[in-house]
C-alpha atoms as an extended CHARMM CRD file, in Angstrom:
* protein
*
       137  EXT
         1         1  MET       CA            -12.1940000000      -15.3510000000       26.1920000000  PROA      1               0.0000000000
         2         2  PRO       CA             -9.3880000000      -13.1950000000       24.7350000000  PROA      2               0.0000000000
         3         3  THR       CA             -9.7370000000      -14.9640000000       21.3920000000  PROA      3               0.0000000000
         4         4  LEU       CA            -13.4800000000      -14.3460000000       21.3590000000  PROA      4               0.0000000000
         5         5  LEU       CA            -12.9530000000      -10.6610000000       22.1130000000  PROA      5               0.0000000000
         6         6  PHE       CA            -10.3350000000      -10.4890000000       19.3550000000  PROA      6               0.0000000000
         7         7  ILE       CA            -12.6930000000      -12.1310000000       16.8310000000  PROA      7               0.0000000000
         8         8  ALA       CA            -15.4280000000       -9.6250000000       17.6710000000  PROA      8               0.0000000000
         9         9  TYR       CA            -12.9900000000       -6.7180000000       17.4440000000  PROA      9               0.0000000000
        10        10  ARG       CA            -11.6140000000       -7.8390000000       14.0800000000  PROA      10              0.0000000000
        11        11  HSD       CA            -15.1610000000       -8.2760000000       12.7440000000  PROA      11              0.0000000000
        12        12  VAL       CA            -15.9680000000       -4.6690000000       13.6260000000  PROA      12              0.0000000000
        13        13  GLU       CA            -12.6310000000       -3.4260000000       12.3310000000  PROA      13              0.0000000000
        14        14  ASN       CA            -13.1130000000       -5.2070000000        8.9960000000  PROA      14              0.0000000000
        15        15  ARG       CA            -16.7020000000       -3.9850000000        8.6320000000  PROA      15              0.0000000000
        16        16  VAL       CA            -15.7720000000       -0.3890000000        9.3430000000  PROA      16              0.0000000000
        17        17  LEU       CA            -12.7680000000       -0.4290000000        7.0190000000  PROA      17              0.0000000000
        18        18  ALA       CA            -14.8440000000       -1.9960000000        4.2300000000  PROA      18              0.0000000000
        19        19  ALA       CA            -17.5050000000        0.7030000000        4.6140000000  PROA      19              0.0000000000
        20        20  VAL       CA            -14.9180000000        3.4970000000        4.5470000000  PROA      20              0.0000000000
        21        21  LEU       CA            -13.2740000000        2.0300000000        1.4460000000  PROA      21              0.0000000000
        22        22  ALA       CA            -16.6560000000        1.5210000000       -0.2470000000  PROA      22              0.0000000000
        23        23  ALA       CA            -17.4040000000        5.2040000000        0.3690000000  PROA      23              0.0000000000
        24        24  GLY       CA            -14.3310000000        6.0800000000       -1.6880000000  PROA      24              0.0000000000
        25        25  PHE       CA            -11.8210000000        6.8700000000        1.0410000000  PROA      25              0.0000000000
        26        26  GLN       CA             -8.3540000000        5.4240000000        0.5850000000  PROA      26              0.0000000000
        27        27  ILE       CA             -6.9870000000        4.2680000000        3.9180000000  PROA      27              0.0000000000
        28        28  THR       CA             -5.1130000000        1.1830000000        5.0110000000  PROA      28              0.0000000000
        29        29  LEU       CA             -5.8040000000       -0.8580000000        8.1190000000  PROA      29              0.0000000000
        30        30  ALA       CA             -2.5500000000        0.3500000000        9.6930000000  PROA      30              0.0000000000
        31        31  GLN       CA             -3.4890000000        3.9700000000        8.9970000000  PROA      31              0.0000000000
        32        32  ALA       CA             -6.9830000000        3.3870000000       10.3890000000  PROA      32              0.0000000000
        33        33  ARG       CA             -5.5370000000        2.0310000000       13.6200000000  PROA      33              0.0000000000
        34        34  ILE       CA             -3.7320000000        5.3390000000       14.1420000000  PROA      34              0.0000000000
        35        35  PHE       CA             -6.5940000000        7.4740000000       12.8180000000  PROA      35              0.0000000000
        36        36  GLN       CA             -9.1630000000        5.9950000000       15.2270000000  PROA      36              0.0000000000
        37        37  ARG       CA             -7.0640000000        7.0610000000       18.2010000000  PROA      37              0.0000000000
        38        38  ILE       CA             -7.0270000000       10.7640000000       17.3530000000  PROA      38              0.0000000000
        39        39  GLY       CA             -8.9720000000       12.6950000000       19.9700000000  PROA      39              0.0000000000
        40        40  PRO       CA            -11.4920000000       15.4440000000       19.1990000000  PROA      40              0.0000000000
        41        41  GLN       CA             -8.9730000000       18.1980000000       20.0520000000  PROA      41              0.0000000000
        42        42  GLY       CA             -6.0490000000       16.3650000000       18.4490000000  PROA      42              0.0000000000
        43        43  THR       CA             -3.4690000000       13.9950000000       19.8590000000  PROA      43              0.0000000000
        44        44  ARG       CA              0.3050000000       14.1070000000       20.0910000000  PROA      44              0.0000000000
        45        45  LEU       CA              2.2090000000       11.6650000000       17.9220000000  PROA      45              0.0000000000
        46        46  THR       CA              3.8770000000       10.0390000000       20.9250000000  PROA      46              0.0000000000
        47        47  GLU       CA              0.4490000000        9.3090000000       22.4420000000  PROA      47              0.0000000000
        48        48  LEU       CA             -0.8150000000        7.8400000000       19.1600000000  PROA      48              0.0000000000
        49        49  ALA       CA              2.2220000000        5.5660000000       18.9700000000  PROA      49              0.0000000000
        50        50  GLU       CA              1.7660000000        4.4340000000       22.5550000000  PROA      50              0.0000000000
        51        51  GLN       CA             -1.9740000000        3.7940000000       22.1790000000  PROA      51              0.0000000000
        52        52  ALA       CA             -1.5160000000        1.9190000000       18.8840000000  PROA      52              0.0000000000
        53        53  GLN       CA              1.4510000000        0.0280000000       20.3430000000  PROA      53              0.0000000000
        54        54  VAL       CA              3.7840000000        0.9600000000       17.5000000000  PROA      54              0.0000000000
        55        55  THR       CA              7.0890000000        2.7990000000       17.4460000000  PROA      55              0.0000000000
        56        56  LYS       CA              7.1090000000        6.5620000000       17.1660000000  PROA      56              0.0000000000
        57        57  GLN       CA              8.7390000000        6.1650000000       13.7450000000  PROA      57              0.0000000000
        58        58  THR       CA              5.9290000000        3.8980000000       12.5340000000  PROA      58              0.0000000000
        59        59  ALA       CA              3.2770000000        6.2490000000       13.8780000000  PROA      59              0.0000000000
        60        60  SER       CA              5.0280000000        9.1900000000       12.2350000000  PROA      60              0.0000000000
        61        61  ALA       CA              5.1350000000        7.4220000000        8.8680000000  PROA      61              0.0000000000
        62        62  LEU       CA              1.4380000000        6.5320000000        9.1220000000  PROA      62              0.0000000000
        63        63  VAL       CA              0.5050000000       10.0910000000       10.0960000000  PROA      63              0.0000000000
        64        64  ASP       CA              2.5860000000       11.3590000000        7.1570000000  PROA      64              0.0000000000
        65        65  GLN       CA              0.5450000000        9.0990000000        4.8640000000  PROA      65              0.0000000000
        66        66  LEU       CA             -2.7490000000       10.2370000000        6.4090000000  PROA      66              0.0000000000
        67        67  GLN       CA             -1.6750000000       13.8580000000        6.0360000000  PROA      67              0.0000000000
        68        68  ALA       CA             -0.6740000000       13.3470000000        2.3850000000  PROA      68              0.0000000000
        69        69  ALA       CA             -4.1210000000       11.8190000000        1.7700000000  PROA      69              0.0000000000
        70        70  GLY       CA             -5.7470000000       14.8590000000        3.3970000000  PROA      70              0.0000000000
        71        71  TYR       CA             -7.2790000000       13.0500000000        6.3830000000  PROA      71              0.0000000000
        72        72  VAL       CA             -5.2460000000       14.7120000000        9.1450000000  PROA      72              0.0000000000
        73        73  GLU       CA             -3.4450000000       17.9540000000        9.8330000000  PROA      73              0.0000000000
        74        74  ARG       CA             -0.6080000000       18.7850000000       12.1820000000  PROA      74              0.0000000000
        75        75  ARG       CA             -1.2060000000       21.8480000000       14.3420000000  PROA      75              0.0000000000
        76        76  PRO       CA              0.7320000000       23.5440000000       17.1320000000  PROA      76              0.0000000000
        77        77  ASP       CA             -0.2130000000       22.2840000000       20.5860000000  PROA      77              0.0000000000
        78        78  PRO       CA             -1.6800000000       25.2700000000       22.4540000000  PROA      78              0.0000000000
        79        79  THR       CA             -0.3860000000       23.8670000000       25.7580000000  PROA      79              0.0000000000
        80        80  ASP       CA              3.2250000000       23.3550000000       24.5960000000  PROA      80              0.0000000000
        81        81  ALA       CA              4.8200000000       25.4820000000       21.8760000000  PROA      81              0.0000000000
        82        82  ARG       CA              7.3670000000       22.7330000000       21.1440000000  PROA      82              0.0000000000
        83        83  ALA       CA              4.7460000000       20.0540000000       20.4820000000  PROA      83              0.0000000000
        84        84  ARG       CA              2.3680000000       19.4350000000       17.6040000000  PROA      84              0.0000000000
        85        85  LEU       CA             -1.0540000000       17.8100000000       17.5720000000  PROA      85              0.0000000000
        86        86  VAL       CA             -2.3610000000       15.4500000000       14.9470000000  PROA      86              0.0000000000
        87        87  CYS       CA             -5.9100000000       16.6100000000       14.1800000000  PROA      87              0.0000000000
        88        88  ILE       CA             -8.6320000000       15.2410000000       11.9450000000  PROA      88              0.0000000000
        89        89  SER       CA             -9.1390000000       17.3610000000        8.8320000000  PROA      89              0.0000000000
        90        90  PRO       CA            -12.5360000000       18.0370000000        7.2100000000  PROA      90              0.0000000000
        91        91  ALA       CA            -11.9570000000       15.1430000000        4.7800000000  PROA      91              0.0000000000
        92        92  GLY       CA            -10.9940000000       12.9610000000        7.7180000000  PROA      92              0.0000000000
        93        93  ALA       CA            -14.2020000000       13.9740000000        9.4960000000  PROA      93              0.0000000000
        94        94  ASP       CA            -16.1450000000       12.7600000000        6.4640000000  PROA      94              0.0000000000
        95        95  ALA       CA            -14.3970000000        9.3880000000        6.6550000000  PROA      95              0.0000000000
        96        96  TRP       CA            -15.0090000000        9.3360000000       10.4220000000  PROA      96              0.0000000000
        97        97  ALA       CA            -18.7490000000        9.8420000000        9.8230000000  PROA      97              0.0000000000
        98        98  VAL       CA            -18.8420000000        6.8090000000        7.5160000000  PROA      98              0.0000000000
        99        99  ALA       CA            -16.9920000000        4.7470000000       10.1250000000  PROA      99              0.0000000000
       100       100  GLU       CA            -19.3530000000        5.8780000000       12.8950000000  PROA      100             0.0000000000
       101       101  ALA       CA            -22.4150000000        5.0060000000       10.8060000000  PROA      101             0.0000000000
       102       102  GLU       CA            -21.0660000000        1.4900000000       10.2310000000  PROA      102             0.0000000000
       103       103  LEU       CA            -20.2610000000        1.1190000000       13.9200000000  PROA      103             0.0000000000
       104       104  GLN       CA            -23.8670000000        2.0030000000       14.7020000000  PROA      104             0.0000000000
       105       105  ARG       CA            -25.1070000000       -0.6470000000       12.2480000000  PROA      105             0.0000000000
       106       106  VAL       CA            -22.9230000000       -3.2930000000       13.8910000000  PROA      106             0.0000000000
       107       107  HSD       CA            -24.1160000000       -2.1710000000       17.3160000000  PROA      107             0.0000000000
       108       108  GLN       CA            -27.7550000000       -2.4800000000       16.2580000000  PROA      108             0.0000000000
       109       109  GLU       CA            -27.1340000000       -5.9470000000       14.7900000000  PROA      109             0.0000000000
       110       110  TRP       CA            -25.4480000000       -7.1320000000       17.9790000000  PROA      110             0.0000000000
       111       111  VAL       CA            -28.2040000000       -5.7560000000       20.1930000000  PROA      111             0.0000000000
       112       112  ALA       CA            -30.7870000000       -7.4870000000       17.9880000000  PROA      112             0.0000000000
       113       113  HSD       CA            -28.8430000000      -10.7500000000       18.1330000000  PROA      113             0.0000000000
       114       114  LEU       CA            -28.0930000000      -10.7610000000       21.8680000000  PROA      114             0.0000000000
       115       115  GLY       CA            -31.1470000000       -8.9160000000       23.0870000000  PROA      115             0.0000000000
       116       116  PRO       CA            -31.1150000000       -5.5650000000       24.8620000000  PROA      116             0.0000000000
       117       117  ARG       CA            -30.5820000000       -6.9760000000       28.3630000000  PROA      117             0.0000000000
       118       118  ALA       CA            -27.6750000000       -9.2540000000       27.4240000000  PROA      118             0.0000000000
       119       119  TRP       CA            -26.1270000000       -6.4150000000       25.4120000000  PROA      119             0.0000000000
       120       120  ALA       CA            -26.4250000000       -4.0320000000       28.3760000000  PROA      120             0.0000000000
       121       121  ASP       CA            -24.8610000000       -6.6300000000       30.6890000000  PROA      121             0.0000000000
       122       122  LEU       CA            -21.9960000000       -7.2430000000       28.2590000000  PROA      122             0.0000000000
       123       123  HSD       CA            -21.4110000000       -3.5320000000       27.7830000000  PROA      123             0.0000000000
       124       124  ARG       CA            -21.4060000000       -2.8670000000       31.5260000000  PROA      124             0.0000000000
       125       125  SER       CA            -19.0060000000       -5.7650000000       32.1160000000  PROA      125             0.0000000000
       126       126  LEU       CA            -16.5780000000       -4.6120000000       29.4340000000  PROA      126             0.0000000000
       127       127  LEU       CA            -16.6090000000       -1.0760000000       30.8290000000  PROA      127             0.0000000000
       128       128  ALA       CA            -15.8020000000       -2.4770000000       34.2560000000  PROA      128             0.0000000000
       129       129  LEU       CA            -12.8880000000       -4.4550000000       32.8350000000  PROA      129             0.0000000000
       130       130  ARG       CA            -11.5970000000       -1.4010000000       30.9940000000  PROA      130             0.0000000000
       131       131  GLU       CA            -11.2750000000        0.4060000000       34.3210000000  PROA      131             0.0000000000
       132       132  ILE       CA             -8.6030000000       -2.0480000000       35.4230000000  PROA      132             0.0000000000
       133       133  THR       CA             -6.8980000000       -2.7330000000       32.0890000000  PROA      133             0.0000000000
       134       134  ASP       CA             -6.9030000000        0.4410000000       29.9550000000  PROA      134             0.0000000000
       135       135  PRO       CA             -4.4510000000        3.1740000000       30.9270000000  PROA      135             0.0000000000
       136       136  TYR       CA             -6.2480000000        5.5680000000       28.5220000000  PROA      136             0.0000000000
       137       137  ALA       CA             -9.7210000000        5.1080000000       30.0130000000  PROA      137             0.0000000000
């Protein structure tokens, strides 16, 4: 089962990255793995590193690259003057929109392939598993 979940995940990841690159955005897979974890109000670097399961130094280097490309911005954290948030920039939001559109296409293909009932059952089951396995849920 874990291998099957991994294959499905990598398929989606590859499709989304290909769509973003085809739209003219320059982002690597490693950068995308950090970028996709940025919350709507921004996320602290330490949280991004933890969620992506990379060192803080690796996350920092990837965020530096994303910032240099114009996809993210660092802003003061309004809840802690010592901390900074990594936030999606307007250019990053454009890339995010391309990624979301591709995710929707994959979703529609999978629903068509499995059927609406099987898709709903799978989705419900995965959500239930996330409750016991994902500390960020």
